[in-house]
DOKOLVO-774622 format. One record per atom (N, C-alpha, C): chain; atom name; x, y, z negated. Coordinates in nm, 2 decimals, m for minus. Layout:
% residues N
  ch  at    east   north      up
   A  CA       X       Y       Z
...
END
This chain:
% residues 73
  ch  at    east   north      up
   A   N    0.08   m0.12    0.00
   A  CA    0.00    0.00    0.00
   A   C    0.09    0.12    0.00
   A   N    0.04    0.23    0.06
   A  CA    0.11    0.35    0.07
   A   C    0.03    0.47    0.02
   A   N    0.10    0.56   m0.05
   A  CA    0.04    0.69   m0.09
   A   C    0.12    0.80   m0.03
   A   N    0.06    0.88    0.05
   A  CA    0.14    0.99    0.12
   A   C    0.09    1.12    0.06
   A   N    0.19    1.20    0.03
   A  CA    0.16    1.34   m0.02
   A   C    0.23    1.44    0.07
   A   N    0.15    1.54    0.10
   A  CA    0.20    1.65    0.19
   A   C    0.17    1.78    0.11
   A   N    0.25    1.81    0.01
   A  CA    0.23    1.94   m0.07
   A   C    0.24    2.06    0.02
   A   N    0.13    2.14    0.02
   A  CA    0.13    2.27    0.10
   A   C    0.24    2.36    0.04
   A   N    0.30    2.44    0.13
   A  CA    0.40    2.54    0.10
   A   C    0.53    2.48    0.04
   A   N    0.55    2.35    0.07
   A  CA    0.67    2.28    0.02
   A   C    0.75    2.23    0.14
   A   N    0.87    2.20    0.12
   A  CA    0.96    2.16    0.23
   A   C    0.99    2.01    0.22
   A   N    0.89    1.93    0.18
   A  CA    0.91    1.78    0.17
   A   C    0.77    1.72    0.17
   A   N    0.77    1.59    0.21
   A  CA    0.66    1.50    0.18
   A   C    0.71    1.38    0.12
   A   N    0.62    1.31    0.05
   A  CA    0.66    1.19   m0.03
   A   C    0.56    1.08    0.01
   A   N    0.62    0.96    0.05
   A  CA    0.55    0.84    0.06
   A   C    0.59    0.74   m0.05
   A   N    0.49    0.71   m0.13
   A  CA    0.52    0.61   m0.23
   A   C    0.47    0.47   m0.18
   A   N    0.56    0.37   m0.19
   A  CA    0.53    0.24   m0.14
   A   C    0.52    0.15   m0.26
   A   N    0.41    0.07   m0.25
   A  CA    0.37   m0.02   m0.36
   A   C    0.37   m0.17   m0.31
   A   N    0.41   m0.26   m0.40
   A  CA    0.40   m0.40   m0.36
   A   C    0.25   m0.45   m0.38
   A   N    0.23   m0.58   m0.36
   A  CA    0.09   m0.63   m0.38
   A   C    0.04   m0.63   m0.52
   A   N    0.13   m0.61   m0.62
   A  CA    0.09   m0.60   m0.76
   A   C    0.08   m0.46   m0.81
   A   N    0.09   m0.36   m0.72
   A  CA    0.08   m0.22   m0.76
   A   C    0.20   m0.16   m0.81
   A   N    0.31   m0.24   m0.81
   A  CA    0.44   m0.18   m0.86
   A   C    0.51   m0.10   m0.75
   A   N    0.57    0.01   m0.79
   A  CA    0.64    0.09   m0.69
   A   C    0.76    0.02   m0.64
   A   N    0.77    0.02   m0.50
   A  CA    0.89   m0.04   m0.44
   A   C    0.99    0.07   m0.41
   A   N    0.94    0.19   m0.36
   A  CA    1.03    0.30   m0.33
   A   C    0.95    0.42   m0.31
   A   N    1.02    0.54   m0.32
   A  CA    0.97    0.67   m0.28
   A   C    1.05    0.71   m0.16
   A   N    0.98    0.74   m0.05
   A  CA    1.05    0.79    0.07
   A   C    1.02    0.93    0.09
   A   N    1.12    1.02    0.09
   A  CA    1.10    1.16    0.09
   A   C    1.15    1.21    0.22
   A   N    1.06    1.28    0.29
   A  CA    1.10    1.35    0.42
   A   C    1.13    1.49    0.39
   A   N    1.24    1.54    0.42
   A  CA    1.28    1.68    0.41
   A   C    1.23    1.74    0.54
   A   N    1.14    1.84    0.53
   A  CA    1.08    1.90    0.65
   A   C    1.08    2.05    0.65
   A   N    1.05    2.10    0.77
   A  CA    1.04    2.25    0.78
   A   C    0.91    2.30    0.72
   A   N    0.80    2.23    0.74
   A  CA    0.67    2.27    0.68
   A   C    0.57    2.16    0.68
   A   N    0.48    2.16    0.59
   A  CA    0.37    2.07    0.58
   A   C    0.24    2.15    0.61
   A   N    0.15    2.09    0.67
   A  CA    0.02    2.17    0.70
   A   C   m0.09    2.07    0.72
   A   N   m0.20    2.13    0.76
   A  CA   m0.33    2.06    0.79
   A   C   m0.38    2.11    0.92
   A   N   m0.41    2.02    1.01
   A  CA   m0.47    2.06    1.14
   A   C   m0.59    1.97    1.17
   A   N   m0.71    2.03    1.18
   A  CA   m0.83    1.95    1.20
   A   C   m0.85    1.85    1.09
   A   N   m0.82    1.89    0.96
   A  CA   m0.84    1.81    0.84
   A   C   m0.74    1.69    0.84
   A   N   m0.64    1.69    0.92
   A  CA   m0.53    1.59    0.92
   A   C   m0.40    1.65    0.87
   A   N   m0.34    1.60    0.76
   A  CA   m0.21    1.65    0.72
   A   C   m0.10    1.61    0.82
   A   N    0.00    1.70    0.83
   A  CA    0.11    1.68    0.91
   A   C    0.24    1.74    0.85
   A   N    0.35    1.70    0.90
   A  CA    0.48    1.76    0.86
   A   C    0.56    1.78    0.98
   A   N    0.64    1.89    0.98
   A  CA    0.74    1.92    1.09
   A   C    0.87    1.86    1.03
   A   N    0.91    1.74    1.07
   A  CA    1.02    1.67    1.02
   A   C    1.15    1.73    1.05
   A   N    1.24    1.74    0.95
   A  CA    1.38    1.79    0.96
   A   C    1.48    1.68    0.98
   A   N    1.43    1.55    1.00
   A  CA    1.51    1.43    1.02
   A   C    1.57    1.38    0.89
   A   N    1.62    1.46    0.80
   A  CA    1.68    1.41    0.68
   A   C    1.58    1.34    0.59
   A   N    1.61    1.22    0.55
   A  CA    1.52    1.14    0.47
   A   C    1.60    1.09    0.34
   A   N    1.53    1.08    0.23
   A  CA    1.59    1.03    0.11
   A   C    1.50    0.92    0.06
   A   N    1.56    0.81    0.02
   A  CA    1.49    0.70   m0.04
   A   C    1.53    0.69   m0.18
   A   N    1.44    0.69   m0.27
   A  CA    1.46    0.67   m0.41
   A   C    1.40    0.54   m0.46
   A   N    1.49    0.45   m0.51
   A  CA    1.44    0.32   m0.56
   A   C    1.41    0.33   m0.71
   A   N    1.33    0.24   m0.76
   A  CA    1.30    0.24   m0.90
   A   C    1.42    0.22   m0.99
   A   N    1.52    0.16   m0.94
   A  CA    1.65    0.15   m1.01
   A   C    1.72    0.28   m1.03
   A   N    1.68    0.38   m0.96
   A  CA    1.75    0.51   m0.97
   A   C    1.85    0.53   m0.85
   A   N    1.87    0.42   m0.77
   A  CA    1.96    0.44   m0.65
   A   C    1.89    0.53   m0.55
   A   N    1.98    0.62   m0.49
   A  CA    1.93    0.72   m0.39
   A   C    2.01    0.68   m0.26
   A   N    1.93    0.67   m0.16
   A  CA    1.98    0.65   m0.02
   A   C    1.95    0.76    0.07
   A   N    2.05    0.82    0.13
   A  CA    2.03    0.93    0.23
   A   C    2.03    0.87    0.37
   A   N    1.93    0.91    0.45
   A  CA    1.92    0.86    0.59
   A   C    1.92    0.97    0.69
   A   N    1.97    0.95    0.80
   A  CA    1.96    1.04    0.92
   A   C    2.03    1.17    0.90
   A   N    2.12    1.19    0.81
   A  CA    2.19    1.31    0.80
   A   C    2.26    1.35    0.93
   A   N    2.31    1.25    1.01
   A  CA    2.37    1.28    1.13
   A   C    2.28    1.34    1.23
   A   N    2.15    1.30    1.23
   A  CA    2.05    1.36    1.32
   A   C    2.03    1.51    1.29
   A   N    2.03    1.54    1.16
   A  CA    2.01    1.67    1.12
   A   C    2.13    1.76    1.16
   A   N    2.25    1.71    1.15
   A  CA    2.37    1.79    1.19
   A   C    2.36    1.81    1.35
   A   N    2.32    1.71    1.42
   A  CA    2.31    1.72    1.57
   A   C    2.21    1.83    1.61
   A   N    2.10    1.83    1.53
   A  CA    2.00    1.93    1.56
   A   C    2.05    2.08    1.55
   A   N    2.13    2.10    1.44
   A  CA    2.18    2.24    1.42
   A   C    2.30    2.27    1.50
   A   N    2.37    2.17    1.55
   A  CA    2.49    2.19    1.63
   A   C    2.46    2.22    1.78
   A   N    2.34    2.18    1.82
   A  CA    2.30    2.19    1.96
   A   C    2.20    2.30    1.98
END
């Protein structure tokens, strides 16, 4: 199961992933330019950089290379 949060006026969105027993597997955080709502559907303008937080406290950074490419070109 997934719970997605798109906080307005913030630069991130959070997807919480649960296993079949309702236990959190991970939080997936998208760093984005903006969150919004269009025709009652939430959206985000993704900045490519993603952060995964595991219940153990481990933090995994993803796609930092894509973010650098975007700003270098």
